[in-house]
Structure formats: C-alpha cells, structure tokens
N, C-alpha and C positions, 0 to 999 in steps of 0.2 A: 398534534404534531410538534415534533424537534428538530431545533436547527442546530446542524450538523458542522462543523467545520473542519473539513477534511485535510490531512496535510499528509502527504507524501515524505518518509525520513529524507535527510539532509544526504549533499555527497558523498562517496565511500569511493576508497582509491578502486574499489573491480568497476561503481559503474565511469571511470575517466578514462580507465584501458580497455573498455567494453568487455569484459567478463561479466558470466551470466553469473546471478548470482541466488534466484528462488529460497530456498531454505537451507542451502549449503552450510554446515556446524560452524564453517571456517571463516563463514566470508567476513571481514573487516566491520570494526565500526567506521564510525563517522571520523573526515580526515579534517586537518583542518577547519577548510571549507564548510563544510559537512554542518558542522559546529557554528560557525557566521552565521550559514543561512538558518539554521536552527532559532539560535539570537534573535536575529533580525526578523524572525517572526514576530517576533512579541510585541514589536510597536504595531503591527496591522490587530493585533489582538485584543492589543490595551482598552479599550473602549466598553468587551463587551464584557456580561455577567457570566462567564461558565461556574457552570455546577460541576462539573465533573472533565476529566482528561483519558480515555482509553487509548490502548498500545497493543500491537501487535509483540510479542515479548522475544521475536530477533531481536537480535543490539543493535543494530544501524534505529530501526524504528526507535526500539525503548532508549536508546541516548539522546532521538532528538525531542521524543517525550521528556525525558525530565527535565531536558534543556529550556525547557516552555512549561513544565509543571511549577517549577522550584520557584520562578520570580512570581508565580501570578495566584504561591500556596496552596497549589493543588497538586495530589497526590497521584500517581500514573498508577492505573491501574490494567492489569495487564490481562490481553483478548486471543488467546491461541490460535483462536479461529481467524483472525484477522491477519496469520500468514500470507505471506506472500505464495504466489503458486509454488507448488515443487517442481521444479524444472529436471526432477532424474538425474540421466546420466550426463545433461550437459551444466548441474552445474558446477561451477568453477571453470569451464572454460571458458577462453573467447570466441568472441562471435568470429572471426576467421576459422576458428573450429571446426564450429556448428557446420557453418557452413561448408568445409570442406567433405568433413565426415557424415553429414546425414541429409544430405539434400533433399532425396523424399521426403525426408519428416517436415522441414521447412516449407517443401512447397503443398503439401496437404496441411501446414501454418497456412500459410496463405491463402489455400482455396475453403478449407473450413476451418477459421480461428476461434471459435465457441466450442468446435468440438474435438480437434487437435493438441494428441501430446507428445511431449519430452518419452522418448523412451524411461521409462519407471518413473517418470512422473504423472502429474497428473495435467487437466484441461479445465479451461476455464468453466467448461460446464458442470465439472466434478466440483469445481469449490464455489460454485453460486449459492449453492444450498446455507454450505457452513459460513461464507461470509455473510447472508442478507441475515440468517439466523441470528448473529452476534450483535445487529445492528439494529435489531427489532428487539430483542429484548434491553439493548443500550436505549430505545426511547421507548418503550415502555417504562425502564425505570428511571424516564428520566422528560415523560412526558410536559408539552408544555416548557421545556429549560432550554436552555445550549449548553453544548458540549462540543469536545475535540478529541476527533480519532485520529490518530498519527499512525497509517502504515503503509504500504508497498502500492509501487503500480500499479499490476493488475486486479488487486485486492479492489483498491481504490473506482479502478476503471467496471469494475462488479457495481459498485453502490451508487460510482455514478451513471450508469446504464440504467439501474433499478428506478433514482429515484427519477430519474427527466423522464424516461419511460422510452432509451433510445432503444435502438435494437443489440442486444448481445451480441451478433456477429460480428457490430463495431466495435469490441471490447480494446480490443488493441487502438483505437483511435482518440480512445480517451483517459492514456494512462498521464498522469500530470507531470509533468517535471518534478525533480526534488525542491523540497523544499519551498513549493505555490498551494497557499491557499487555495480553496474549492469548497464554497459554499450549497451544502442541500437541505431542504426540508424534508423528515419525514414522517411518514405516517403512519 
C-alpha cells in the first residue's frame, strides 16, 4: 500500500476568470495567490517523510510541485500521464462561451459525465486508463512509502474515485479545490 497525498495545482488567472484550461499550451502558470497556496501546503506536509513527488508536466502543476519539493529536499518527477483532461476546442474558452456555443455537448456531459467529451477532446473515460496506470506505476515504485502527486481537477478526481470506490460517473463531483490536500491509499 502506498500513502498518497494528492494536490491540485494552485490558482491561475484562468481559474479566476472561468477559462477552461485542459491541456492548452498557452494556459498560464500560477498567479500570486497560486504561489501562496502552494507554499501554504508545506505546513500541512511537514511532519510526513515523503519519498517522492510526482507532477503533471503542465506548467501550473509543475510550478506547484516545485514550490513544495524545494523546501522538502525532493526533486519533482514529471509524469505526462497525470495531465488534465484534453478539452479540445473548449480549451481557452470562457465558461459563458462554452455554454453559448456548445449547449448540446454540455447537456450530454451533464447526462453522461464519464463518457461525454468536448469536441476534439477526451472524456474522463478516455483518460482513466492513463491516469490509473501512472498511479499504479508510482505505487509499485514506492510500496509502503508516502508520496505526493500534483495534478489537475479531473485527473485527481479519477484517482479519488478509483481509490475510494466511488462510481466514475460521479467524477466531476470529486474534483478537489485548488491547492487542497486529499489523502488516498493505493493498493
């Protein structure tokens, strides 16, 4: 069993404005509040001996992980399989724009959240295999140890559902807030 502390990246300007990030290459890194949030996690993590910290390679997660890892004397291991859901054409759009331009797709997402996808994007179902495989590999490498995984809302929600036995069609109900810790045990 591996003790895993899950961390969603700190706040970005796109989080504030309601812009959909996904895997957008131009998505911003952490804003000032996001950096403060990441550093505040250190106090909650200080009494645990972590053997490793893994992060999505997307900028906002990587920056969060680096802010945590440095003071802990850890090196961040980047893991592309921990990336956020690919939101296709919705990436970079404001929520209001998605609602106006893609009402049918959003209705389908509400009806079948696990299988619905943005146009040219992926669904939570599509990404589950890559995310779970990444965590399985991390847990195998760090059996009976404690590790930190820094990632994104939907990726972490899949991990939480898988670890806690929650139905995956509830994935969007388990998206953690920015820079909040969530603990799971991975067997």
